[in-house]
N, C-alpha and C positions, 0 to 999 in steps of 0.2 A: 504493500500500500504506500509506504514511504510518505505518509501524510501525518501532520501533527494531530495527535489523538488525545483523548481524555479518559480517565478512569474515576468512577465514583465508588466509594466503599463505605460500609457501616462503621461509625466511630462514635464515642470512644470504645473500641472493642478490639481485643487482641486478635480474635478470629477474623474480623473484617480487615485488619491491617495485613495479616499474613495472606489472606485471600487476594488482596490487592497486589501484593508482591508476586504471587504466583501468576496472576493474570497478566501483569506487566511483563514478566519474564517470558511467558508463552507468546504473547501478542507481538513482542519485539523480535524474539528469536525465530519464530516460524511464519509470521504474517507480515513482517516489515513495518509494523506500526512504530511510530516515534511518539512516545508518550510525552506530551507537552506539560500536562498538569494532572495531578491527582486531587480529588475533591472529597473531603470527609463530609458525610451526611448522617444525620441522626433522625429518630422517629418524630421529632418535632416538625420535620418537613412533610410528614404524612399527609396533612390536609391539602397541600398544594402540589404534591408530588407529580401527579398526572398532568397538571397544567404547566409544570416547569419545562422550559425549553432547554434540553441538554446540549452541551457542546458536541457536535458530531465531527467525525465518528467517535463513538465512545463505548465503554464497557461499564457495567454496574455489577458489583459483587457483594454478596452477603446483605442485600438490601432489596426493597420492594421492586417488583417487576415494573419496567417502564418500556412502552412500545418503541421508543426511539433508540434503545440500546442495541447496538450491533452484536455485542457480546454480553451475556448475562448469566449469573450463577447465584442460586440462593437455596436455602434449606428451611426457611420459615413457613409454617403452615398458613400464616396470614399475609403472604407476599402479594396476593392478587387483591387489589383494592375494590374491585367490583367484578361482576360476571363478564362484562365486556372485555376487560383486560385479560381475564382468564381465557376467553375464547380467542383473543388475539394471539396469545401465546400458543394455544393449541394449533391454530392455523399456520403459525410460523415455524413450528417445531423443526429444529435442525441442531447439529452438533455444537453450535455456538450458544445455544440456549440450554443451560444445565440446571435441572431442578430435581431435588429429591427431599421431600419433607421428612423422610426417615433417617437422613444423615445427621449425625450428632453435631457436625460443624461444616461450615462452607469450605474451609481450607481442605479438610479431608475429602470432601466431595470433589473439589477441583483436582486434588492430587490424584485421585483414582480415575476420574472421568477423562481428564486430559490425556492420561496414559492409555486407557482402554479404548477410548473413542477416537482420539486424535494422535496417539502414538508419541506423546511428548512427556518427558519428566526430567526435572533437574534435581539430582540427588543432593545438591548442596543445601536444599531447603527441607530435607527430610525431618530433622530434629525440630525445626520451627513448626512444621505441620503437626507433628505428634503432640507438641505442647499446646497448639491451638485447639486441637481436638480434645485434649485432656481438660483444658480450662473451660471450653464452651460446653462440654458435656458434664462438667463438675465431677469428673472421675479421679479425684484426688485420692491418694493413698490413705489419708486421714484428715480429720478436721483441723489438726494442728498444721499440716502442710498447707491446707487451704487458707488458713488465717495467718500463719507465721512463716510460711515457706520462703526460702531465700534463693532459689534457683534463678539463673539469668532470665528465663522467660517470665517467672513470677515477679521479678523486680520490674520488668518492663510493664507487665500487666497492672501491677499496683500503682506504678507511676501514672497510669491513665486516670486514676481516681483523683489525682490532685489537680484542681482547677485554679490556675494562677491568673487572676483577672488583670494583674498589672503588667504581666510579661507576655510571653508567647501564649496566645489563646489555645484552647483545646483542639480546635480544628487544625490549626497550623502545626501544633505539636504532633498530632496523629499523622499528618501528611509528612512531617519530617521523619517520623519513625519509618514510614513506608520507604522513603528514599534511602535511609540508613540501612535497613534490613535487606534492601535490594542487593547490596554489595558486601555487607558486613555480617559477621556471625552474631548470634544472640549474645555470646560472651562479650564481644567487642561493644555492641550497642548498649548492653546493660551496664557497662562500665563507663560510659560517657558521662561527662559532668552534669548535663541537664537531666538525664535519666536518673542518675544517683540522687541528685538534689530533690527531684520530684518524688522519688521512691521514699526517701527518708522522711520528707514532710508528710506524705500520704500515710506511711506506716505509723507515725506519731498520731495523726488524726484518727486512724483506725483504733489505736489503743484507747484514745479518748472515747471513741464510740462504744467500745466494749465496756468501759467503765460506766458510761451513761446507761447502757443496757442493764448492767448489774444493779445500778442504783434504782432504775425503774422497777426491776423485779423485787427488790427489797422493800420498796415503798408501798407495794400492794395497792396501787391506785385504781385498780379495776378488779372485777370478779365476774364469774359466770352465774347466770340465773336462768335455769331452764334452757341452757345452751346458748343464751344470748349474752353478749359482752355488755356489762354495766360499768361505765366509767364513773368513779367516785368524784373525780375532779378533772378539769381540763389540763391534763399533763401527760407525760410519757407513761406508758404502762406495759407490762409483760404479764401474760396469763398463760398457764399451761393447762390445757384441757386433757386430763389424764385418760378419760374415757375414750376419746377419739385419737389421742396422741398428737394433738396439734398445738403448737406454740403460736399465740396470737399477741401482737404487739402494736404499739404506736410510738414513733420516735421522731423527735425534732432533730434533724441532721444538719441544721444550718451551719454549725461551726465544728462538726465532727464528720467522720466518714463511718458509715455503718456497713460492716462486712456482712453480706447476706448469709454467711455460714455461722455467724455468732450464735443463733439459737441452738445449734447442734453441739456447740462447745459446752453449753450449760445444760442442755437436755439431750444427751446422746441417744436416748431411746425414742425420741419424738419421731413421728412419721412425716409430718408436714410442718411448715411455718407459713403463717399468713400475717401480713402487716401493712401498716400505713407509715410512710416516711414523708416528712414535711420539711421544706426549706424555702429559702427565698426564690428558688427556681421553680417551685410548684409542689404538688402533692402526687405521690405515686402509691399504688397498691400493688404488692407483689406476693407471690406464693411459690413455694418450691417444696419438693419432697426431699426427704433425707437421703443424700447420695450414699450413705454408708449402711443403709438397711435395705434388704431385698424384700420386696413385696409388690403385688400388682398395683401400679400407680394410676390414680385418676389422671385424665388428660387435662392438665391445668390450663394450657393455652386456650383450649376451647371454652372453658368457663369464662375467660376474660373477653372473648370475642363479643359477647353480649354488650360489653361496655366500651367497644371500639379499641380493645387492647388485643393481646394475643400471646404467643409464645410457643412452647414445645410441650411434649408429654410431661416433663418433669419440672418445668418452670413456666410461670405465667405472670403477666404484668399489664398494668394500664397506667398511663400518666394522665392526670385530670387537669384540664385547663381551669382558669380561675372561676368560671361560671359553674363548673361541676364539682369543685373541691368541697362544697358544702354537703355533697352526697357521699363523701368518703366513708363515713361510718356505716351507712346503709349498704354500700357496695361491699365493704369488708364483711359485714354480717352475711350477705348473700353468698359471697365466695366461700365463707366458712361453712354455711349450711349445705352448699352444693358438694363440697369436698366430703363432708360427713355422709351425705346421702349416697353419693356415687361410690365412696370408699367401702361402704357397708356391703355393696353388691359385688365387690372384687376380692374380698378377703380370702376366698378359697382358690383364686385363679393363679396362673403362672406369673412369676415376677416379670416386671417390665420397667 
């Protein structure tokens, strides 16, 4: 092609960054693309995504399907924003449009599909892909590794949690990581001054988040009554529903970072965690199953589709705009009720 091209990738997300590296390498090495720019995109772009005019020719990886993408790869169940775009994808089907909602990560999907369908693989990225798959699928060896791990890939991943408003913005930082990982190893990139600085600051904020979670648990600011969360006061709270094995929480994360695996550090036998996180950036509701227990999981992503969110089998989330933030409590209760209801029908099935 020998034409200046563009790549769009999900960020801040280690899987999205590695997926962008793989796509860049493939498109330049085999198709003659000259990647002029990489563009970090997040799900706050969802409402206007289909109206957005992409720089052509372009590729999109680990993100919502866009009809203008010449190259596209994703693994999210909620990638098609409407039936029309899904039909558009079905009509266009070709080796450059790669989709598998069963894949744990987009990087692993690209790694396998580029080789099996298009005959291309660059082994220098193998370790990067393995870590992206491990991180995106939450297949850590232990909760300690997930929260306290210090491997090069984990340092890069944790560094993405730190949002420095006064310096390099998050989008620019993610784009910088793509360019660095394109030619350098994980060890080299994780040891760079900016990555180390962001990692150390993020790790400290994560420690503060853990302490806030412990404090909320100790204060007993909420309890369960007939399966419903009753908040005693407007504050952070943590409640463990022993009957269903669900940790329920609400956290103000404005000045801390809340590691999503924290509930399993304090409640290792829990089956799920469901919670509200609030900050100046907005309100989010998330749910995930315990990665260190084997049982047939509720499809969490589908529960969140009702609220214009989504996710995977094991993880679901929705970010609420300012107008819908007032509904956070009722949405949290609905998600909690649905997990209980669906989980009760899966107790005897095979693990998933």
